[in-house]
VEXDREN-2710 file (C-alpha; in Angstrom, 1 decimal):
% VEXDREN-2710
k/r/px/py/pz
1/UNK/6.5/-15.2/-38.2
2/UNK/7.3/-13.4/-41.5
3/UNK/10.6/-14.0/-43.2
4/UNK/13.0/-11.1/-43.5
5/UNK/12.4/-9.0/-46.6
6/UNK/15.4/-8.0/-48.7
7/UNK/13.9/-4.8/-50.3
8/UNK/13.4/-1.6/-48.5
9/UNK/10.3/-0.7/-46.6
10/UNK/8.9/1.5/-43.8
11/UNK/8.1/-0.8/-41.0
12/UNK/4.6/-0.4/-39.3
13/UNK/5.7/-3.3/-36.7
14/UNK/8.7/-5.5/-35.8
15/UNK/8.9/-9.1/-34.3
16/UNK/10.9/-9.7/-31.3
17/UNK/12.9/-12.8/-31.3
18/UNK/13.2/-13.1/-27.5
19/UNK/16.7/-14.8/-26.6
20/UNK/17.9/-16.7/-29.8
21/UNK/19.5/-19.9/-29.1
22/UNK/17.1/-20.3/-26.0
23/UNK/13.7/-20.4/-27.8
24/UNK/12.9/-23.6/-26.3
25/UNK/13.3/-22.5/-22.8
26/UNK/11.2/-19.2/-23.1
27/UNK/8.2/-20.5/-21.4
28/UNK/10.3/-21.9/-18.5
29/UNK/12.2/-18.6/-18.2
30/UNK/9.0/-16.6/-18.2
31/UNK/8.2/-18.0/-14.6
32/UNK/11.3/-16.6/-12.6
33/UNK/10.7/-13.4/-14.7
34/UNK/6.9/-13.2/-13.5
35/UNK/8.2/-13.9/-9.9
36/UNK/11.0/-10.9/-10.5
37/UNK/8.2/-8.4/-11.8
38/UNK/5.9/-9.2/-9.0
39/UNK/8.5/-8.8/-6.2
40/UNK/9.7/-5.7/-8.0
41/UNK/6.2/-4.1/-8.0
42/UNK/5.6/-5.1/-4.5
43/UNK/8.9/-4.2/-2.9
44/UNK/9.2/-0.8/-4.8
45/UNK/5.4/0.0/-4.0
46/UNK/5.8/-0.9/-0.1
47/UNK/8.9/1.4/-0.3
48/UNK/7.5/4.3/-1.9
49/UNK/4.2/4.0/0.3
50/UNK/6.3/3.9/3.5
51/UNK/8.5/6.9/2.4
52/UNK/5.0/8.9/1.4
53/UNK/3.3/7.8/4.7
54/UNK/5.9/8.0/7.5
55/UNK/7.0/11.6/8.3
56/UNK/10.5/10.4/9.6
57/UNK/11.3/9.3/5.9
58/UNK/10.7/12.8/4.5
59/UNK/14.5/13.3/4.4
60/UNK/16.8/13.7/1.5
61/UNK/18.4/10.3/1.5
62/UNK/14.9/8.8/1.8
63/UNK/13.6/11.0/-1.4
64/UNK/16.6/9.7/-3.3
65/UNK/15.7/6.2/-2.7
66/UNK/12.0/6.8/-3.6
67/UNK/13.4/8.4/-6.9
68/UNK/15.5/5.3/-7.5
69/UNK/12.2/3.3/-6.7
70/UNK/10.2/5.3/-9.3
71/UNK/12.9/4.8/-11.9
72/UNK/13.1/1.1/-11.2
73/UNK/9.4/0.6/-11.6
74/UNK/9.4/2.3/-15.0
75/UNK/12.4/0.3/-16.3
76/UNK/10.8/-3.0/-15.2
77/UNK/7.2/-2.1/-16.7
78/UNK/9.0/-1.2/-20.0
79/UNK/10.4/-4.5/-20.4
80/UNK/8.6/-7.4/-18.4
81/UNK/5.0/-7.3/-19.5
82/UNK/5.9/-7.3/-23.2
83/UNK/8.6/-10.1/-22.5
84/UNK/6.0/-12.1/-20.6
85/UNK/3.5/-11.7/-23.3
86/UNK/6.4/-13.0/-25.7
87/UNK/7.5/-15.9/-23.8
88/UNK/4.2/-17.3/-22.7
89/UNK/1.7/-16.5/-25.5
90/UNK/4.1/-16.1/-28.5
91/UNK/3.0/-12.5/-28.8
92/UNK/6.1/-11.4/-30.7
93/UNK/4.8/-8.3/-32.7
94/UNK/5.5/-5.0/-31.6
95/UNK/4.2/-1.6/-33.3
96/UNK/6.9/0.6/-34.6
97/UNK/5.7/3.2/-32.4
98/UNK/5.7/1.2/-29.5
99/UNK/9.0/0.0/-30.2
100/UNK/10.6/3.6/-30.4
101/UNK/8.6/4.5/-27.1
102/UNK/10.0/1.3/-25.6
103/UNK/13.5/2.2/-26.5
104/UNK/13.2/5.8/-25.3
105/UNK/11.9/4.5/-21.8
106/UNK/14.5/1.8/-21.4
107/UNK/17.6/3.6/-22.4
108/UNK/16.7/6.9/-20.7
109/UNK/15.4/5.4/-17.2
110/UNK/18.7/3.4/-17.3
111/UNK/20.5/6.8/-17.4
112/UNK/18.2/8.2/-14.9
113/UNK/19.3/5.4/-12.8
114/UNK/22.9/6.0/-13.2
115/UNK/22.3/9.7/-12.3
116/UNK/20.4/9.0/-9.2
117/UNK/23.0/6.6/-7.9
118/UNK/25.7/9.5/-8.4
119/UNK/23.4/12.0/-6.5
120/UNK/23.4/9.2/-3.8
121/UNK/27.1/9.2/-3.8
122/UNK/27.2/12.9/-3.3
123/UNK/24.6/12.6/-0.6
124/UNK/26.7/10.0/1.4
125/UNK/30.0/12.2/0.8
126/UNK/28.2/15.3/2.7
127/UNK/26.8/12.9/5.3
128/UNK/30.1/11.4/6.2
129/UNK/32.6/14.0/5.4
130/UNK/30.6/17.2/6.5
131/UNK/27.9/15.9/8.8
132/UNK/27.3/19.2/10.9
133/UNK/26.3/20.9/7.6
134/UNK/24.5/18.0/6.1
135/UNK/21.1/19.4/6.9
136/UNK/21.9/22.9/5.4
137/UNK/23.7/21.5/2.3
138/UNK/21.4/18.4/1.3
139/UNK/17.7/19.7/1.3
140/UNK/14.7/18.5/0.0
141/UNK/14.9/21.4/-2.7
142/UNK/18.3/20.2/-3.6
143/UNK/17.1/16.7/-4.3
144/UNK/14.4/18.1/-6.3
145/UNK/16.8/19.9/-8.5
146/UNK/19.0/16.9/-8.9
147/UNK/16.1/14.8/-10.0
148/UNK/15.2/17.3/-12.5
149/UNK/18.7/17.4/-13.8
150/UNK/18.7/13.6/-14.0
151/UNK/15.5/13.5/-16.1
152/UNK/16.7/16.5/-18.3
153/UNK/19.8/14.8/-19.2
154/UNK/18.4/11.4/-20.0
155/UNK/15.9/12.9/-22.1
156/UNK/18.3/15.2/-24.0
157/UNK/20.9/12.2/-24.4
158/UNK/18.0/9.7/-25.5
159/UNK/15.8/11.7/-27.4
160/UNK/17.9/11.3/-30.6
161/UNK/17.8/7.6/-30.6
162/UNK/14.3/7.2/-32.1
163/UNK/14.9/10.1/-34.4
164/UNK/18.1/8.3/-35.9
165/UNK/15.9/5.0/-36.1
166/UNK/13.3/7.1/-38.1
167/UNK/15.8/8.2/-40.7
168/UNK/16.8/4.6/-41.5
169/UNK/15.6/2.4/-44.5
170/UNK/14.7/-1.2/-43.1
171/UNK/15.1/-4.6/-44.9
172/UNK/14.3/-6.7/-41.9
173/UNK/11.5/-7.0/-39.1
174/UNK/12.8/-9.6/-36.7
175/UNK/14.8/-7.9/-33.7
176/UNK/17.1/-10.5/-32.0
177/UNK/16.4/-9.2/-28.6
178/UNK/13.8/-9.3/-25.9
179/UNK/13.1/-5.6/-26.2
180/UNK/13.7/-2.7/-28.7
181/UNK/17.4/-2.1/-28.1
182/UNK/18.7/0.9/-30.1
183/UNK/21.5/-0.8/-31.9
184/UNK/19.5/-4.0/-32.3
185/UNK/16.7/-2.2/-34.1
186/UNK/19.4/-0.2/-36.0
187/UNK/20.9/-3.4/-37.5
188/UNK/17.9/-4.3/-39.3
189/UNK/18.5/-1.2/-41.7
190/UNK/19.8/-1.8/-45.3
191/UNK/21.1/1.7/-44.9
192/UNK/24.3/2.9/-43.1
193/UNK/23.7/3.1/-39.5
194/UNK/27.3/4.3/-38.5
195/UNK/25.9/7.5/-36.9
196/UNK/23.7/5.4/-34.7
197/UNK/26.6/3.4/-33.5
198/UNK/28.6/6.4/-33.0
199/UNK/26.0/8.4/-31.2
200/UNK/25.3/5.4/-29.0
201/UNK/28.7/5.0/-28.0
202/UNK/29.1/8.9/-27.5
203/UNK/25.9/8.8/-25.2
204/UNK/27.2/5.9/-23.1
205/UNK/30.5/7.7/-22.9
206/UNK/29.0/11.0/-21.8
207/UNK/27.4/9.3/-18.9
208/UNK/30.1/7.2/-17.8
209/UNK/32.6/10.4/-18.1
210/UNK/30.0/12.2/-15.5
211/UNK/28.9/9.5/-13.1
212/UNK/32.0/7.4/-12.7
213/UNK/34.2/10.1/-11.7
214/UNK/31.4/11.7/-9.3
215/UNK/31.0/8.4/-7.5
216/UNK/34.7/7.6/-7.5
217/UNK/35.7/11.0/-6.1
218/UNK/32.8/10.7/-3.5
219/UNK/34.1/7.4/-2.1
220/UNK/37.7/8.3/-2.1
221/UNK/36.8/11.3/0.1
222/UNK/34.5/9.4/2.2
223/UNK/37.2/6.6/2.6
224/UNK/39.8/9.1/3.6
225/UNK/37.4/10.6/6.1
226/UNK/36.3/7.3/7.7
227/UNK/40.0/6.2/8.2
228/UNK/40.8/9.4/10.2
229/UNK/37.8/8.5/12.7
230/UNK/38.7/6.3/15.9
231/UNK/38.5/2.5/15.0
232/UNK/35.2/2.1/16.9
233/UNK/33.3/4.9/14.6
234/UNK/34.7/3.5/11.5
235/UNK/32.1/0.8/11.0
236/UNK/29.4/3.1/12.2
237/UNK/30.4/6.0/9.7
238/UNK/30.9/3.5/6.7
239/UNK/27.6/1.5/7.6
240/UNK/25.6/4.4/6.3
241/UNK/27.1/3.7/2.8
242/UNK/26.9/0.0/2.7
243/UNK/23.3/-0.1/1.1
244/UNK/24.1/2.4/-1.5
245/UNK/27.5/0.3/-2.4
246/UNK/25.6/-2.8/-2.7
247/UNK/22.8/-1.2/-5.1
248/UNK/25.5/0.5/-7.0
249/UNK/27.6/-2.6/-7.6
250/UNK/24.5/-4.6/-8.8
251/UNK/23.7/-1.7/-11.3
252/UNK/27.2/-1.2/-12.6
253/UNK/28.9/-4.8/-12.5
254/UNK/26.7/-6.1/-15.0
255/UNK/27.0/-2.9/-17.2
256/UNK/30.7/-3.2/-17.4
257/UNK/30.4/-6.9/-17.9
258/UNK/28.3/-6.4/-20.9
259/UNK/30.7/-3.7/-22.4
260/UNK/33.6/-5.9/-21.9
261/UNK/31.8/-9.0/-23.6
262/UNK/30.6/-6.8/-26.4
263/UNK/34.0/-5.4/-27.2
264/UNK/36.4/-8.2/-26.5
265/UNK/34.3/-11.4/-27.2
266/UNK/32.7/-11.0/-30.6
267/UNK/32.5/-15.0/-31.0
268/UNK/30.5/-15.1/-27.6
269/UNK/26.8/-16.5/-28.3
270/UNK/24.2/-13.6/-28.8
271/UNK/22.1/-15.0/-26.1
272/UNK/24.9/-14.5/-23.5
273/UNK/25.0/-10.8/-24.3
274/UNK/21.1/-10.5/-24.1
275/UNK/21.1/-12.2/-20.7
276/UNK/23.8/-9.8/-19.4
277/UNK/21.9/-6.8/-20.8
278/UNK/18.7/-8.3/-19.2
279/UNK/20.5/-8.7/-15.9
280/UNK/21.5/-5.3/-15.5
281/UNK/18.0/-3.9/-16.3
282/UNK/16.1/-6.3/-14.3
283/UNK/18.1/-7.4/-11.2
284/UNK/18.5/-4.0/-9.5
285/UNK/14.8/-3.1/-9.7
286/UNK/14.0/-6.4/-7.7
287/UNK/16.9/-6.4/-5.6
288/UNK/17.0/-2.5/-4.5
289/UNK/14.1/-2.4/-2.2
290/UNK/15.2/-5.6/-0.5
291/UNK/18.8/-4.2/0.1
292/UNK/17.3/-0.8/1.5
293/UNK/14.8/-2.6/3.7
294/UNK/17.4/-5.2/5.1
295/UNK/20.3/-2.6/5.3
296/UNK/18.8/0.5/6.6
297/UNK/17.0/0.7/9.9
298/UNK/15.1/3.6/9.3
299/UNK/13.5/2.3/6.2
300/UNK/12.6/-1.1/8.2
301/UNK/11.1/0.8/11.1
302/UNK/9.1/3.0/8.6
303/UNK/7.6/0.1/6.9
304/UNK/6.5/-1.7/10.1
305/UNK/4.9/1.9/11.3
306/UNK/3.3/2.3/8.0
307/UNK/1.6/-1.0/8.3
308/UNK/0.7/0.0/12.0
309/UNK/-0.9/3.3/10.6
310/UNK/-2.9/1.4/8.0
311/UNK/-4.0/-1.2/10.7
312/UNK/-5.1/1.5/13.0
313/UNK/-7.2/3.2/10.2
314/UNK/-8.8/-0.1/9.3
315/UNK/-9.7/-0.8/13.0
316/UNK/-11.3/2.7/13.4
END
């Protein structure tokens, strides 16, 4: 690996360091990461195929799950192939343009995922609090508009990230991370990257300021509605939200942990921060299809029905 240059230059490539402090464990860490990637591809692929194939799953709630699976696949595929290449084959070089593209995809689809989880909270709110009007309020057209809004929001917020990187002069090439994270790349600059720091904080807060209140208000109203039901119906009503609560917790808990660690524990080893960031980006995509497949009866039956359809076609 080339040493860090102290003079300014325009980079054509960077080096990814992986997880600083755990370099000796990279080869072994790659094995569980490879399994995670395979399970992510299979789980989300089967889920998407079932939703596409089985007519009973062409409903708004299941379409939101399909959108989440698409986001999960993009997020995992933006990170893991290069990380596995780095850990197993020491392929630490990433082109500057590829780095910016990876940065856009990772930050963008993390925001898309947050937006979809907010849409799911709204969907559950209508289903529990206004079940008689659910089919007229939450339609496939509305889900399409929500998905477009999530994509546009992420695109508008994240597009400045690569542009802000392009304006910086660089003195270093080695990114102390497993992927091209915006601030990790900005810190290689010998110029002032205060604007990058400030905009990154504003971008994160803008998403949090919209999504957290949306989810919070939805679940407060859901809880109020459920508590007014007879005791025998309470679990049945709340059971429709369990899968979404599990998925939401798995996504947001590491995000909040990362923010707290970053702000309050500056002396914490760098590899702890990197592991937490990778956790919230890589665990939800592998766990989401397992959660929905295990918690939602319609999904389980749909997957079984899909395999029966495929089997019948093969036997013809």
